[in-house]
C-alpha positions as CSV (number, residue, x, y, z in Angstrom):
1,M,29.0,15.6,-10.2
2,S,26.9,15.8,-13.3
3,D,23.4,15.0,-14.3
4,F,22.7,12.3,-16.9
5,M,20.0,13.6,-19.2
6,L,17.5,11.1,-20.5
7,P,18.3,10.9,-24.2
8,D,15.9,10.5,-27.2
9,I,14.7,6.9,-27.0
10,G,12.4,6.8,-30.0
11,E,10.8,9.0,-32.6
12,G,8.1,11.2,-31.1
13,I,8.6,9.9,-27.5
14,V,8.7,12.6,-24.8
15,E,8.4,10.5,-21.7
16,C,8.7,6.9,-20.4
17,E,8.0,4.9,-17.3
18,L,10.9,4.0,-15.0
19,V,10.4,0.3,-14.8
20,K,13.5,-0.8,-12.8
21,W,16.7,0.6,-11.4
22,L,19.6,-1.7,-12.0
23,V,21.9,0.2,-9.6
24,S,21.5,2.0,-6.2
25,E,22.7,5.3,-4.9
26,G,26.4,5.0,-4.0
27,D,27.1,2.2,-6.4
28,M,30.3,2.3,-8.6
29,I,29.4,1.6,-12.2
30,E,31.4,1.0,-15.4
31,E,31.0,2.8,-18.8
32,D,28.1,1.3,-20.8
33,Q,26.9,-0.6,-17.7
34,P,23.0,-0.9,-17.7
35,V,21.7,1.6,-15.1
36,A,17.9,1.5,-15.6
37,E,15.1,-0.1,-17.7
38,V,12.4,2.3,-19.0
39,M,9.2,1.5,-20.8
40,T,8.0,3.7,-23.7
41,D,4.6,3.1,-25.4
42,K,6.4,0.9,-27.9
43,A,9.3,-1.0,-26.2
44,L,11.4,-1.7,-23.1
45,V,14.6,0.3,-23.3
46,E,17.9,-0.2,-21.3
47,I,19.7,3.0,-20.3
48,P,23.6,2.5,-20.1
49,A,26.1,4.6,-18.1
50,P,27.9,7.3,-20.1
51,Y,31.2,6.8,-18.2
52,K,32.7,5.1,-15.1
53,G,31.9,6.6,-11.8
54,R,29.7,6.5,-8.7
55,V,25.9,7.0,-8.7
56,S,25.1,9.9,-6.3
57,R,21.3,10.3,-6.9
58,L,18.4,8.5,-8.6
59,Y,15.9,11.2,-9.6
60,Y,12.9,8.9,-10.0
61,R,11.3,6.0,-8.3
62,E,10.3,2.8,-10.0
63,G,6.8,3.3,-11.6
64,E,7.2,7.1,-12.1
65,V,7.3,8.8,-15.4
66,A,10.6,10.3,-16.6
67,K,10.8,13.1,-19.2
68,V,13.2,13.0,-22.2
69,H,16.0,15.6,-22.0
70,E,15.6,15.9,-18.2
71,P,17.9,14.6,-15.4
72,L,17.5,10.8,-14.9
73,F,20.3,10.2,-12.4
74,A,23.5,12.0,-11.1
75,L,26.9,10.6,-11.5
76,I,30.4,11.5,-10.0
77,A,33.1,10.6,-12.5
78,E,36.0,8.3,-11.3
79,D,38.6,11.1,-11.6
80,E,36.5,13.4,-9.5
81,E,36.4,10.7,-6.7
82,E,40.1,10.3,-6.8
83,D,40.7,14.1,-6.5
84,A,38.6,14.4,-3.3
85,D,40.0,13.4,0.1
86,A,38.1,11.2,2.5
87,G,36.6,14.2,4.3
88,G,35.6,15.7,1.0
89,K,33.9,12.5,0.0
90,E,31.8,12.3,3.1
91,G,30.9,16.0,2.7
92,T,29.9,15.4,-0.9
93,R,27.8,12.4,0.0
94,D,26.1,14.3,2.8
95,A,25.3,17.1,0.4
96,E,24.0,14.7,-2.2
97,R,21.5,13.1,0.2
98,P,19.5,16.0,1.6
99,D,16.7,15.3,4.1
100,S,14.4,18.2,3.3
101,A,12.1,18.8,0.4
102,A,13.7,22.3,-0.1
103,T,17.1,20.7,-0.8
104,D,15.4,18.1,-3.1
105,S,14.0,21.0,-5.1
106,Q,17.3,22.8,-5.3
107,A,19.0,19.6,-6.6
108,G,16.5,19.4,-9.4
109,V,14.5,16.4,-8.1
110,P,10.9,16.3,-9.4
111,P,8.6,17.1,-6.4
112,D,6.6,14.0,-7.0
113,A,9.7,11.8,-6.9
114,A,10.7,12.7,-3.3
115,I,9.3,11.7,0.1
116,R,9.0,15.0,1.7
117,R,10.3,15.3,5.2
118,E,9.3,18.5,6.9
119,A,7.6,20.0,9.9
120,S,3.9,19.4,9.5
121,P,1.3,21.8,10.9
122,G,0.0,18.9,12.9
123,A,3.4,18.0,14.4
124,P,4.9,19.5,17.5
125,A,7.7,22.0,17.1
126,G,11.0,20.4,16.1
127,E,9.3,17.1,15.0
128,E,9.8,15.9,11.5
129,S,7.1,14.3,9.5
130,E,7.0,12.3,6.2
131,D,4.7,12.8,3.4
132,F,3.1,9.6,2.1
133,I,3.2,9.9,-1.7
134,L,0.1,8.4,-3.5
135,P,1.6,5.5,-5.6
136,D,0.4,4.2,-9.0
137,I,-2.9,2.5,-8.4
138,G,-3.7,1.4,-11.9
139,E,-2.6,1.6,-15.5
140,G,-3.0,5.1,-16.8
141,I,-4.7,6.5,-13.6
142,V,-3.4,9.9,-12.7
143,E,-5.9,10.9,-10.0
144,C,-8.6,9.5,-7.7
145,E,-11.3,10.7,-5.4
146,V,-10.9,10.5,-1.7
147,V,-14.0,8.5,-0.6
148,E,-13.4,8.0,3.2
149,W,-10.6,8.7,5.7
150,R,-10.2,5.8,8.1
151,V,-8.1,7.9,10.5
152,S,-8.0,11.4,11.8
153,E,-5.1,13.8,12.3
154,G,-3.3,12.8,15.5
155,D,-4.3,9.1,15.3
156,E,-1.7,6.4,15.8
157,I,-1.4,4.0,12.9
158,E,0.2,0.6,12.4
159,E,2.1,-0.7,9.4
160,D,-0.4,-1.9,6.7
161,Q,-3.4,-0.4,8.6
162,P,-6.0,1.0,6.1
163,V,-5.7,4.8,6.1
164,V,-8.0,6.0,3.4
165,D,-10.4,4.6,0.6
166,V,-10.0,6.2,-2.8
167,M,-12.1,5.7,-5.9
168,T,-10.4,5.6,-9.3
169,D,-12.4,5.5,-12.6
170,K,-12.4,1.7,-12.3
171,A,-12.4,0.5,-8.7
172,L,-12.4,1.3,-5.0
173,V,-8.8,1.1,-3.7
174,E,-7.7,0.8,0.0
175,I,-4.6,2.8,0.8
176,T,-2.6,1.4,3.8
177,A,0.1,2.9,6.0
178,P,3.7,2.2,4.9
179,K,4.9,2.0,8.5
180,A,3.8,2.6,12.1
181,G,3.5,6.1,13.3
182,R,1.2,9.0,13.9
183,V,-0.9,11.0,11.3
184,T,-0.1,14.7,11.5
185,Q,-1.9,16.0,8.4
186,R,-4.4,14.9,5.8
187,H,-3.7,16.8,2.5
188,Y,-7.2,16.2,1.0
189,Q,-10.7,16.4,2.2
190,K,-13.4,13.7,1.6
191,G,-14.7,14.1,-2.0
192,E,-11.6,15.9,-3.3
193,N,-9.4,14.5,-6.1
194,A,-5.9,13.4,-5.1
195,R,-3.1,13.2,-7.7
196,V,-0.9,10.2,-8.1
197,H,2.7,10.8,-7.1
198,S,1.7,13.7,-4.9
199,P,1.5,13.8,-1.1
200,L,-1.6,12.2,0.3
201,F,-1.0,12.5,4.1
202,A,1.8,13.3,6.5
203,F,2.9,11.2,9.4
204,V,5.7,10.9,12.0
205,P,7.2,7.4,11.9
206,R,7.2,5.7,15.3
207,E,11.0,5.4,15.5
208,R,11.1,9.2,15.5
209,E,8.7,9.5,18.5
210,E,10.3,10.3,21.8
211,G,11.9,7.1,23.3
212,G,10.4,5.0,20.4
213,K,7.0,5.1,22.3
214,P,3.7,6.8,21.4
215,R,3.6,10.4,22.5
216,A,1.2,11.3,25.3
217,S,-0.5,14.0,23.1
218,A,-1.7,11.3,20.8
219,V,-3.6,9.4,23.5
220,S,-7.1,10.5,24.7
221,S,-7.3,11.1,28.4
222,R,-10.7,9.4,28.5
223,Q,-9.1,6.2,27.3
224,A,-6.0,6.2,29.5
225,P,-5.6,6.6,33.2
226,V,-3.1,9.1,34.7
227,D,-0.6,7.8,37.2
228,E,0.7,9.7,40.3
229,A,3.4,11.4,38.4
230,G,0.8,13.0,36.1
231,E,1.9,11.0,33.1
232,V,-0.5,9.2,30.7
233,S,-0.2,5.4,30.8
234,V,-1.8,3.0,28.3
235,T,-1.9,-0.7,28.7
236,H,-0.6,-2.9,25.8
237,A,-4.0,-4.6,25.5
238,A,-5.9,-1.4,25.3
239,T,-3.6,0.0,22.7
240,N,-4.0,-3.1,20.6
241,Q,-7.7,-3.0,20.9
242,R,-7.9,0.6,19.8
243,R,-5.7,0.0,16.8
244,Q,-7.1,-3.4,15.8
245,R,-8.7,-3.4,12.3
246,I,-12.1,-5.1,12.0
247,P,-12.1,-7.3,8.9
248,A,-14.8,-6.5,6.3
249,S,-15.0,-6.2,2.5
250,P,-15.3,-2.7,0.9
251,A,-18.9,-3.5,-0.1
252,V,-19.8,-4.2,3.6
253,R,-18.0,-1.1,4.8
254,R,-20.0,1.0,2.2
255,L,-23.2,-0.6,3.5
256,V,-22.2,0.3,7.1
257,R,-21.6,3.9,6.0
258,E,-24.8,4.2,4.1
259,H,-26.8,3.3,7.2
260,G,-24.8,5.5,9.6
261,L,-23.5,2.6,11.6
262,K,-20.1,1.8,13.2
263,L,-18.3,-1.4,12.2
264,A,-17.2,-1.9,15.8
265,D,-20.8,-2.1,16.9
266,I,-21.6,-5.1,14.7
267,T,-20.7,-8.7,15.7
268,G,-19.0,-10.5,12.8
269,S,-19.8,-14.1,12.1
270,G,-17.1,-14.7,9.5
271,K,-13.6,-16.1,9.9
272,E,-11.6,-14.2,12.5
273,G,-14.6,-12.0,13.3
274,R,-15.1,-10.8,9.7
275,V,-18.2,-8.7,9.4
276,L,-20.4,-10.0,6.6
277,K,-23.3,-8.4,4.7
278,A,-25.7,-10.7,6.6
279,D,-24.3,-9.4,9.9
280,V,-25.1,-5.8,8.9
281,L,-28.6,-6.7,7.9
282,A,-29.2,-8.6,11.1
283,H,-27.9,-5.6,13.1
284,L,-30.3,-3.3,11.3
285,E,-33.2,-5.6,12.1
286,R,-32.3,-5.6,15.8
287,A,-32.0,-1.7,15.9
288,P,-34.2,-0.1,18.5
289,A,-37.6,1.2,17.4
290,A,-36.5,4.7,18.6
291,E,-34.2,5.1,15.7
292,P,-36.9,4.8,13.0
293,R,-39.1,7.3,15.0
294,A,-36.2,9.8,15.1
295,A,-35.6,9.3,11.4
296,Q,-39.3,9.9,10.8
297,A,-39.2,13.1,12.9
298,A,-36.3,14.3,10.9
299,T,-38.1,13.5,7.6
300,T,-41.2,15.4,8.8
301,S,-39.0,18.4,9.6
302,E,-37.4,18.2,6.1
303,T,-40.8,18.3,4.4
304,H,-41.3,21.9,5.6
305,L,-38.3,22.9,3.6
306,A,-39.3,20.9,0.5
307,P,-41.1,23.7,-1.4
308,E,-38.1,26.0,-1.1
309,R,-35.7,23.3,-2.1
310,E,-37.7,22.4,-5.2
311,R,-36.8,25.7,-6.6
312,E,-33.0,25.1,-6.2
313,V,-30.8,23.6,-8.9
314,R,-28.8,20.7,-7.6
315,V,-25.3,20.5,-9.0
316,E,-23.3,17.3,-9.0
317,P,-19.9,16.9,-10.5
318,I,-19.2,14.3,-13.1
319,K,-16.2,12.3,-11.9
320,G,-14.8,8.8,-11.4
321,M,-16.0,6.1,-13.7
322,Q,-18.9,8.2,-14.9
323,A,-16.5,10.9,-16.1
324,V,-14.3,8.3,-17.9
325,M,-17.4,6.7,-19.5
326,A,-18.6,10.2,-20.7
327,R,-15.2,10.9,-22.3
328,R,-14.9,7.5,-24.0
329,M,-18.4,7.4,-25.3
330,A,-18.1,10.9,-26.7
331,A,-14.8,10.0,-28.4
332,A,-16.3,6.8,-29.8
333,A,-19.4,8.4,-31.1
334,A,-17.4,11.2,-32.7
335,T,-14.6,9.2,-34.3
336,I,-16.3,5.8,-35.3
337,P,-18.9,5.7,-38.0
338,H,-21.5,3.3,-36.4
339,F,-23.5,0.9,-38.5
340,T,-26.5,-0.6,-36.7
341,Y,-28.3,-3.9,-37.4
342,G,-31.1,-5.5,-35.6
343,D,-32.6,-9.0,-35.5
344,E,-34.7,-11.5,-33.5
345,I,-33.5,-14.8,-32.1
346,D,-35.8,-17.7,-31.2
347,V,-34.3,-19.0,-27.9
348,T,-37.0,-21.5,-27.1
349,E,-34.7,-24.5,-27.6
350,L,-31.9,-22.8,-25.8
351,L,-34.0,-22.1,-22.7
352,A,-35.1,-25.7,-22.7
353,L,-31.5,-26.9,-22.9
354,R,-30.5,-24.6,-20.0
355,E,-33.3,-26.0,-17.8
356,R,-32.0,-29.5,-18.4
357,L,-28.4,-28.6,-17.6
358,K,-29.1,-26.4,-14.6
359,P,-29.3,-29.2,-12.0
360,E,-25.9,-30.6,-13.1
361,A,-24.4,-27.1,-13.1
362,E,-25.7,-26.4,-9.6
363,T,-24.1,-29.6,-8.2
364,Q,-20.8,-28.1,-9.4
365,G,-21.5,-24.8,-7.8
366,S,-22.4,-22.9,-10.9
367,R,-25.5,-20.8,-11.7
368,L,-26.2,-21.4,-15.4
369,T,-27.7,-18.4,-17.2
370,L,-28.1,-17.7,-20.9
371,M,-24.9,-15.6,-21.0
372,P,-22.4,-18.4,-21.2
373,F,-24.3,-19.9,-24.2
374,I,-24.4,-16.5,-25.9
375,M,-20.7,-15.9,-25.3
376,K,-19.7,-19.4,-26.5
377,A,-21.8,-19.1,-29.7
378,M,-20.2,-15.7,-30.3
379,A,-16.7,-17.1,-30.0
380,L,-17.6,-19.9,-32.5
381,A,-19.0,-17.4,-35.0
382,V,-15.9,-15.2,-34.6
383,K,-13.8,-18.1,-36.0
384,E,-15.7,-17.7,-39.3
385,Y,-15.8,-13.9,-39.2
386,P,-12.6,-12.8,-37.4
387,I,-13.1,-9.2,-38.5
388,L,-15.6,-8.8,-35.7
389,N,-12.8,-9.6,-33.3
390,S,-10.3,-7.1,-34.6
391,R,-9.0,-3.6,-34.1
392,V,-8.2,-0.7,-36.5
393,S,-4.8,1.0,-36.3
394,D,-4.8,4.6,-35.2
395,E,-3.9,5.7,-38.7
396,V,-6.8,3.5,-40.1
397,T,-4.2,1.8,-42.3
398,E,-4.2,-1.7,-40.8
399,I,-6.6,-4.2,-39.4
400,H,-5.2,-6.2,-36.4
401,Y,-6.9,-9.6,-36.0
402,L,-6.8,-10.7,-32.4
403,P,-5.8,-14.2,-31.4
404,H,-8.3,-14.6,-28.5
405,C,-12.0,-13.8,-28.1
406,N,-12.2,-11.7,-24.9
407,I,-15.9,-10.9,-24.5
408,G,-16.8,-7.9,-22.4
409,M,-20.1,-7.5,-20.6
410,A,-21.4,-4.1,-19.5
411,V,-22.2,-4.1,-15.8
412,D,-24.2,-1.3,-14.1
413,S,-22.1,-1.0,-10.9
414,R,-22.6,1.5,-8.0
415,A,-19.6,3.4,-9.3
416,G,-20.9,3.6,-12.9
417,L,-20.8,1.5,-16.0
418,I,-17.8,-0.8,-16.4
419,V,-17.0,-3.5,-18.9
420,P,-14.9,-6.4,-17.5
421,N,-14.3,-9.2,-20.0
422,V,-14.0,-13.0,-20.0
423,K,-10.7,-13.9,-21.4
424,G,-10.2,-16.6,-24.1
425,V,-13.9,-17.6,-24.4
426,E,-13.0,-19.9,-27.3
427,R,-11.0,-22.2,-25.0
428,L,-13.4,-22.3,-22.0
429,T,-16.3,-24.7,-21.2
430,L,-19.8,-23.4,-20.5
431,L,-19.2,-24.0,-16.8
432,E,-15.9,-22.1,-16.8
433,I,-17.6,-19.2,-18.6
434,A,-20.4,-19.2,-16.1
435,A,-17.9,-19.1,-13.2
436,E,-16.1,-16.1,-14.8
437,V,-19.4,-14.3,-15.5
438,A,-20.5,-14.7,-11.9
439,R,-17.1,-13.6,-10.5
440,L,-16.8,-10.5,-12.7
441,T,-20.4,-9.5,-12.0
442,E,-20.0,-9.7,-8.3
443,A,-16.7,-7.9,-8.4
444,A,-18.0,-5.1,-10.6
445,R,-21.0,-4.5,-8.4
446,E,-18.7,-4.2,-5.4
447,G,-16.3,-1.8,-7.2
448,R,-13.3,-4.1,-7.0
449,V,-12.7,-5.3,-10.5
450,S,-8.9,-5.7,-11.2
451,Q,-7.2,-3.8,-14.0
452,E,-6.5,-7.2,-15.7
453,D,-10.2,-7.9,-16.0
454,L,-10.9,-4.6,-17.6
455,K,-8.2,-4.5,-20.3
456,D,-7.8,-6.3,-23.7
457,G,-11.5,-6.8,-24.4
458,T,-12.2,-7.6,-28.1
459,I,-16.0,-7.5,-28.5
460,S,-18.8,-6.5,-26.0
461,I,-22.3,-7.4,-24.9
462,S,-24.8,-5.1,-23.2
463,N,-27.7,-6.9,-21.6
464,I,-30.4,-4.2,-21.6
465,G,-33.0,-6.9,-21.4
466,A,-32.1,-7.5,-17.8
467,L,-33.6,-4.0,-17.1
468,G,-36.6,-4.6,-19.4
469,G,-35.3,-3.0,-22.6
470,T,-36.1,-4.4,-26.0
471,Y,-34.1,-2.3,-28.6
472,A,-31.0,-0.1,-28.3
473,S,-28.4,1.7,-30.4
474,P,-25.2,0.8,-28.5
475,I,-22.0,2.8,-28.8
476,I,-18.9,0.7,-29.6
477,N,-16.4,0.2,-26.7
478,A,-13.3,1.5,-28.5
479,P,-10.9,0.2,-29.6
480,E,-13.2,-2.7,-30.3
481,V,-15.2,-2.7,-33.6
482,A,-18.5,-4.3,-32.6
483,I,-21.0,-4.4,-29.7
484,V,-24.4,-6.1,-29.3
485,A,-27.3,-5.1,-27.0
486,L,-29.5,-8.0,-25.9
487,G,-33.2,-7.2,-25.5
488,R,-35.6,-8.9,-23.1
489,T,-36.9,-12.3,-24.0
490,Q,-40.7,-12.3,-24.8
491,R,-43.3,-15.0,-25.3
492,L,-44.7,-14.1,-28.8
493,P,-46.9,-15.9,-31.4
494,R,-45.0,-17.2,-34.4
495,F,-45.8,-19.5,-37.3
496,D,-44.2,-23.0,-37.3
497,D,-43.2,-24.9,-40.5
498,K,-46.7,-26.2,-40.8
499,G,-48.3,-22.7,-40.7
500,Q,-49.6,-23.1,-37.2
501,V,-49.4,-20.3,-34.7
502,V,-47.2,-21.4,-31.7
503,E,-45.8,-19.6,-28.7
504,R,-42.0,-19.0,-29.0
505,A,-39.4,-17.3,-26.8
506,I,-38.0,-14.4,-28.8
507,M,-35.0,-12.3,-27.9
508,T,-34.2,-9.1,-29.8
509,V,-30.6,-8.1,-30.5
510,S,-29.2,-4.7,-31.7
511,W,-25.7,-4.7,-33.2
512,A,-23.4,-1.7,-33.8
513,G,-20.3,-2.1,-36.0
514,D,-17.4,0.1,-37.1
515,H,-18.4,1.0,-40.6
516,R,-14.8,1.7,-41.5
517,I,-14.0,-2.0,-41.8
518,I,-17.4,-3.8,-41.3
519,D,-20.2,-3.5,-43.9
520,G,-23.8,-4.5,-43.6
521,G,-23.4,-7.8,-45.4
522,T,-20.6,-8.9,-43.0
523,I,-22.4,-8.1,-39.8
524,A,-25.6,-9.7,-41.2
525,R,-23.8,-13.0,-42.1
526,F,-22.0,-13.0,-38.7
527,C,-25.2,-12.4,-36.8
528,N,-26.9,-15.2,-38.8
529,R,-24.1,-17.7,-37.9
530,W,-24.3,-16.7,-34.2
531,K,-28.1,-16.8,-34.3
532,G,-27.9,-20.3,-35.8
533,Y,-25.9,-21.6,-32.9
534,L,-28.4,-20.1,-30.4
535,E,-31.5,-21.3,-32.1
536,A,-30.1,-24.9,-32.5
537,P,-27.8,-25.1,-29.5
538,Q,-27.0,-28.7,-30.2
539,S,-25.1,-27.6,-33.3
540,M,-22.4,-26.1,-31.1
541,L,-21.3,-29.6,-30.1
542,L,-19.9,-30.1,-33.6
543,H,-17.4,-27.3,-33.0
544,L,-16.4,-27.7,-29.4
545,G,-12.8,-28.9,-28.9
């Protein structure tokens, strides 16, 4: 048996993602037969077999990262198979498929690539547990924060039951059980960072439990009666009730945690008993008056410690989305020469048009804000000034003009600032843009924006006016080359074409452009074109497909 070393698959490439295995362990393969597909940062590459033989081990799982010049799979040549007798073959196969993590390590298997099967501290003597390996949970994500454990060590779990909530730098992710069994160990505490492809928790699959039934030690004596023989017995209905998951969204679960409630105590009014936000609020309103008094007493007690605590420095780690934003903003500010440009836009006519269109939009279930008009006007202006919708190559030797206008909007979510984007604004109607804006805003505030919604943005909008701001100096959301901050709309006096002072609705805008490829004249002309569409919104009709 020999290891096949992953060869050089491109200049400067040191690792790649194992996209798909085209064979399984034990398969006979021919020379040059495709064995695996791997993805580098440039292309999808097919790895062929070096010679005829039998695959004895696959060292990586699909989705894991393989290193160049390290073992990719093990292969037994055809002549080696012929020299071995039947008993030797079986012995070889047994040796090639060890059940313990120690043997995996001896065979050269990367620790993250194996499901570890070993005696866990939480498992009875002689009982084998499996480590659940934290899978890929998003493009480029290597670690996540453990937000909340849904189970404790010793708890019985069902297949697909939520076990733990983790927070990546982009969203809240619910990790479910791969199979039914009993949790024996949690490898991380709440608030700690867990590594992707590393053990998250250990459990004993149910088929390994004695007699295929839950062990008595996993059942609380308060929940189950004891029969005459002294053995614990549990009814099927009681077991199902204890293990049943109460349906609720992550945002609702977070609200329940913040108020120190239990989901099981709240009656759900949604489909199949789903607990809604309104159910939680109604439950809080019905809470006994004793609870506020207890909380008040605790607050009074805390005030005695206030002077002492005021002298303490509170330390809070920067992590999750906040940490990612810090790194990206620092990199953008340090590497991109920003050019800023400000202007005012008279949105009086635009506001009047929106008021006329709002009733029609509401009949179709859409809430029409100014954002869809602003995005549509921007996509139209980009057609005349495509450099605002481009990217610069890493070597700053090329400008890549992008085919679609994917406009990002900065959202101040609970997990931090994120920028989901509306794809293909140039092809969408105002109602379609409004629907996307509403969907992305709600998802961002609940921390459940998909990776697809966050990637491939081409130009961004930051609406500081929603918080009362007027001017800003926004930092470009690299690799984009421009961003605009919208200030609040104010009623201000202006002169009309007859020299009379009139009241107009004025919105300030603050642009930042990548000065490596965008000069002052270009951004001024682009802004004027965009501004023209917004000040005379009927002019957009001439350019709508």
